[in-house]
N, C-alpha and C positions, 0 to 999 in steps of 0.2 A: 402526927403520923397517919398514914393511910395504908390499909391492908387490902390486898386484892387476891381473890381466889377465882381461878379459871375452872371451867368444867365443860364437858361436851365433846371432847376429842375422842378419837377412836379410829378404827379401820373401816374404810368405805371403798366401794368399787368405783372405777372411773365413771364419771357421769352422775355419780350420786351426790347427796347433799348431807350437810351437817350444820348444826347451829352451836356455836360456842357462846358461853356466858361468862361474864366477869362480874363478880359481886364485890362491891367496895364497902368498906366499913372504916370506922375511925373518924378522922376529921375530914369527911367528904366535902364539907363546905369550902375547903381551900382548893378544890380541883377546878381548873378552868378548861382543860381538855383532856380527853382520854383517847387511847388508840390501841390498835392491834398491830403487833409486829410478828415476824416469823423468822426462824433460822433453820435452814436446811443443812444437812451434814456437809461439812467442808466449805460452807458459804458463810458470808457475813449476815448479821441480822438485818432485815429489811422491813421498811414500813409497808403495812398492808392497807390500813385505813385509820382515819381519825374522826372524832366528833367533838365539837366544842360545847360550851355551856349554853350556847344559843341554838344548838342542834344542827349547826352547819357541818357538813361532812366533806371529807377528802378521801378519794379512793385511788390506790395505785393503779397505773395503767395495766399491769399484769393481771389484775383481777377485776377490772372494771367491767360491769355488765354481768358478772357472775357472783360477786360478793356484795353484801349490803351490811352497813354498820348502823346500829340503832341503840337507843337507850331507853330505860324506864326510870325516870327520875324518882318516882315514888318508891321504887325498890332499890335505888342506887345500884342498878345493874346495867351493864352494857352488853350488847350482843353482836355477833358476827354470823350472819346467815351466809353460808357458802353453798353454792349450787354448781352444777356442771364441773365437778371437781376433776382435776387432772393429776396424773402422777407427779407432775412438777410442783404441785401444791403441798406435797409431803414435807412436813417440817414440824418443829416445835413452835407452837403459837403462844405468844406472850401478850398479856394485857398490861398496859402502862397508863399511869395517871400523872399529870403534870400540874403542880400546884402554883398558886400565885406567889408563894414564898420562895420559889426558885428550885424546889426539890422535885425529883421524879421518883415514882414508885412503880415497882414491877411485881407481877405475879410470878408464880413458880413455873408456869408454862404447862401446856397440855399438848400431847402428841397427836398429830393428825397424819394418818398414813392412807394414801390413795393407791390401791393395788388390787389387781384381779387375782 
């Protein structure tokens, strides 16, 4: 099992920045890639960004150039640096980890609200 805990969400004005963190614990050695997803009210959950065990990243077009995904392997922590935030970025952001054994693991989510 892998446990994931997100932090760093909150209320920010348009144009502002936030950094989300996702701390992994448990059998972290089974993780081969991790990602951030988000779900806005009334919408389906969507991919934001992923990073694999080699550090290769994939960023959704909607946030490309504004969001950066990274990880600190020594701390078993993944980050999502969000800049130039827009009201359309308002959502619950989820951290996910995908294991070699075929399972996926999810955090509880953290709310990001972009509003003036």
